[in-house]
N, C-alpha and C positions, 0 to 999 in steps of 0.2 A: 501812398500817393492817391490823388483824387482826380476825378474826371468830372467835367461840367456838361450836363445834358441840356440842350436848348429845345424846349417844348414849343415855344412860340417866341415871336419877336418881342412881345410886350413884357414877358416875365421870364426870369431865369431863376430856377430852383436848384440849388446845389445839392446833390445826393452823393453821399459817400458810400462806397462799398469796397469790400476787399477785392483785391485782384484775383485771388483764387477762391472760388466757392466750392464747398464740399457738401454734396447732397447724399443722404442715406440711400442705399440701394432699395429699389422698389420691391415690395413683398406683399403677398396677399394676407388678409387678416388671419391671425392664428386660430386654428380650430382646437376645441378642447381635446386633450389627450387622456387616454385611460392607462393607468399604470398597472402592470401585471406583477404579481409576486414572483420572486425568483423561483426557478424550478428546484424542487427538493433534490438534495443530493442522495444518491443511492447509499443504503447502509453498507458499512464495510463488511466484507466477507470474513466469516470466522471459520476456523477449522473445526471439525467435529470434536477435537479435543478441548478447545477453548469455549465452545458454544454451551451456554447454560441451558438446562432443561426447561420446558414451558411450565408456568405456574398453573396448576389445576385447582380450581375452587372446589371445595367439598360439596357433594350433592345435597339436595334438600332432604329434610328428615323423612319425608314420605318415601323417597327413592331408597333411602337407607333401610327403612322397614321392609320394603319389598325385596331388596337384596338379601336381607337376613332370612326372610321367608323362603326364598328360592334356595338359598344355601342349605337351610335346614332340611327341606324336602329332598334336595339332592343327596344330602348325607344319608337319608333313609333309603335312597334308591328309587324314590317316587318320581314319576314323570310330572314334574311341576308345571311345565308349560302346557301340557294337555289338560291338567286340572284347572289351570287359570283360564284356558280357552273355553272349556265346557262349563265352568262355573265362575264367572267374573267377580261375584262378591268376595271371593277368596282374597282379592287384592287388599281389601281393607280390614281383613280379619287380624286381630292381634296375635302375634306369635305365641304369647303366653297361653292363649286359649287353645291353639293347635297343639302345643306341647302337652297341655293338660289332657286332651283327648288321646293323644298318642300314648302317654303314660298309662292311662286307664286301659287302653286296649292291650298294652303289654301285660298289665296285671291280670287280664283274662286269659293269658296264655298265647295270644297271637304273636307272631314273629314279624321281623322286618320284611320278610318275603311275603307274608300275608298282607301287610300294608301296601306293598307295591301292587297288589292285585285289587284290594278293596277300595283304595282311594280313587283311582281312575274310574272304577265302576260307580262309585257314589261319592263324588267330591263334596257333596253337601255335608258329609260327615266331618269335614275339616272346619266347616263354619258353624256347626251346630253346638249349642251350649252343652258342655259335659254334664253339669249338675242338673239342668232342667229338662234335657232331652235324652242324652245318651244313657245316663245311668238309670232313669226311670224305665226306658225301653228294655234295657238289659234285665232289670229286676222283674219286669213283666214276663219276659221269656222264661226266666228261671222259676218263678213262683206260680204264675197262672197258666202259661202254656206248658209248663212242666218239662221244659227242655233240660236234659241232664247237663251238669256242669262239664263233664268230659266231652259232651257233644256240642257245647256252645260255640266253640271255635269253628267247627265245621259248618254250623248254621250261619254264622256271620260271614264266613268265607264264601258261602254260596249266595247269600242275600244280605249284603251289608246295609241295604236300605232299611232293614228292620230297625236299626239303631237310630234313625232320624224320624221315625213315625211317632205320631202322638198316641199315647196309650188310650186316652179317652175317646178321641175322634176316629182312630183307625184300628189299632191292634185289638182292643177289647171287643168292639162290635163285630169284627171279622171272626174272632174266636167263637163268640156266641153263635154266629151264623153257621160256622162249620160244625160245631157241636150239636146245636139244636135242630137246625133245618136239614142239614145234610146227614147228620148222624155219625160223624167221625168221632170215635172214642178217643183215640190217641192222636191229638193234633200235633204233638211234638214231632212226629214223623213228617209232617207236612208244614212245618213252621214257616218256610219261605212264603206260603200262601197268605200269611197274616198281613203282609204289606200290600195286598191287593184290595181294591175297592169292591164292596159287595154290590153297590148300585151300578157302577160303570163296567164291571168285569164279570162278576158271577151271574147276576140276574140276566143279562143279555144272552149268555150262553145257554142257560136253562131254558129260556123262552125260545131260542132258536131250535133246539132239539125237539121241543114240543111242536113247533110248526112243521117239522119234518115228518111228524106222525107218531113220535114217541109219547106215551102217556106221562103225566107228571110223576107218577110213582116210578115208572121205569127210568125216567130222566134222573131222578134223585138217586136211584140205585146205581146208575152208571157213574155219577160223580162220586158216590161213596166208594165204589170199587176202585175207581181210578181218579183221585182228586186232581192229578196233573192235567186232566181234561180242561180245567179252568184256565190253563195257561195258553191254550192253543188258539190260533187266530181263526175266526169264523170264515173269512174270505180265503185265506191262504191254506187252511187245513181242512176244516169241516166240509166246506162246499165241494172241492174237487174229490176228496176221498169218499164222501158219501155218494156222490154222483157215480163214481166208478164202482162202488160196492153194489149199488142197486142196478145200474144199467148194464154194466159189463160183466160183473160177477154173478148177478142174478141171485143174490142172497136175501135172507129175511132179516127184519129188524131185530128179532129176538137174539140173533147171533151177536149183534153189537151190544145188546143189553148184557149178555153173558161175558163178552170180551171187548170192553170199551178201549182196551189198549191197542186195538186196531189203528186208532188215530195217531199213535205214537210212531208208527213205522213209515218209512219213506215210500211215497207212492211210486216214484220212478225207479228206485233202486231195489225195492223189496216186494211191494204188493203186486205191481204189474208183472214183473218177470216170473214170480212164483205162480201167480194165477195162470199165466200162459203155459207154463210147464205142466201144470195140473190138467189144463184143457187138452194139451197135446197128448198126455198120457191117458186121458179119459178117466181121471180120478178127481174126486171131490173130498178134500181134507177139511177138517175143522179149522177154524181160523187160528187158534193157538198153535196147532201142529204145523200149519202152512207158514206161519210168520215167525215163530219164536225159535225154531231149530236153526242151528248153524247151516251153512251152505252144504257142507259135506253130509251131515245127518239128514238134511232135507232130501237130497238126491237119493240117499240110501232108502229113505222111507218111501219115496216114489217107486223105486225099483221093487221093493217088497210088495207094495200095493198092486203093482202091475203083474207080478208073478204069482200071487196067491190071493185067496179070498179071505183076507183077514177080517175079523169082526169089526164092525163100526165103519167100514169103508163102503161108500156108495157104489153100487155096481154099475148102473147105467147113468152116468152123469149127464150125458147129452139129452136123454129122454126127459129126465127131470127138468133140465134147463128149458127145454122147449115147452113143457107143460106150464111153466111159470112165466113164459114170455109175455103173455097177454096181461097178466096181473102186474108185471113190472113196468109194462108200457103205461098202464094207468097210474102207477106210482110215480113214474118219471114225469108224466103230465102234471100230477099234483105237485111234484117238487118244483117244476118250472113255474107253475102258478104261484106257489108260495114265495119263490124268489122275486117274482115280479111284484107281488104285493109288498114285500119287504123293501125293495128298492124304491117303490113309489112312496112308501111311508117315510123312508129316509130322505128322499128328495123333497117331500112336502114339509 
C-alpha cells in the first residue's frame, strides 16, 4: 500500500515506503580483538610402573676422561679430590701418563699404601713425565747420590718431591754443595735435602748463624754435624730457641757448635722444663745429657748429681751463672741489634 505526502500545495511527490521498517540495532564500532591460544592440557598422570625413565645424554669426552681418572685413583686408595684441589693441572693429565708413573713406582718396590701417602704429599708426581723427569731423578739418586736400592723406597716415602726435581738445575748442584762446601761424605743419609734450594734455603741459614756470632768455620761444622739444621725455620725455631739459650740458660756458643741437635728439641715441652728442673736442683748438665735422656733417666741423673759429687758436674751453678750475667746481657743486646738490622734489610 502507498501513502501520499503533501509537501506543498503546488507539487505532490509520491513516495512509496513499506509499512513496516526494520532498522539494525545500534552498536558501537567493533574494536580489534586478540585471540589467545587455548590453555595446554595437563599431561596424563602415569603410574610408576608405566612411566618410562628419563633419557640421559652421554657426558662430553672431557668429563669421561676426568671420571676415569678419579676412578683409577680411587681404586688405588688415593685421595683424588685432595690431589685435584692442591694441583689443578691434574685434571688435564692423560690417564696413560699417570698409569705409566704408577707402574714405574711399583717396579721400584713401592706399594699401594706408599702411593696413598706420597701422591697427596706431592701431587706433581702424577703430572710429571715418567721418561723425562721421574726416571732421570731416580737414576741420579741411585748412581750419583749413592742411595742403596734397598733404601730407595724409604727415601721416596720420606721425600717424594725428589722424583720431580730437575737433575741439572736442582739435584746435582745441591749434591755438590753438600759434599764440597759442607763436607758431608755420605749424602745418601741426607738424601731428602737434595730437593732443597741452595740459594733460598741453605745460604740464608748459614748467614743467619754467622750474624748471631758464630764464625763461618763453626757454622759449617754445625751443619756438617747435623744437616737437618737446614730444614728448620729461622723465625719459628732458631730465633726463640737461641734467645732462650743465651738469655735464660746462660750458655756459651761453643756448646751449640758441639751439639747443634739442641734446635731439634721442643722449646716448651723439653728445653724449658728440663732447664728449670736443673736450676731448681742447682745442677748444670751438658746439653746432650739434659735433652737426650728419657724422662725417667733424666730424673734419675738429677738425683745422682744432687746426692754425689760426680765428675763432670758443675758444683755451683748459680755462682757461674751470675758471673756470666754481664757478658750475656751484652750478647743479648747484640742479638737484638742483629735482628733489628735483619728486619730492616728484609723490609727494604
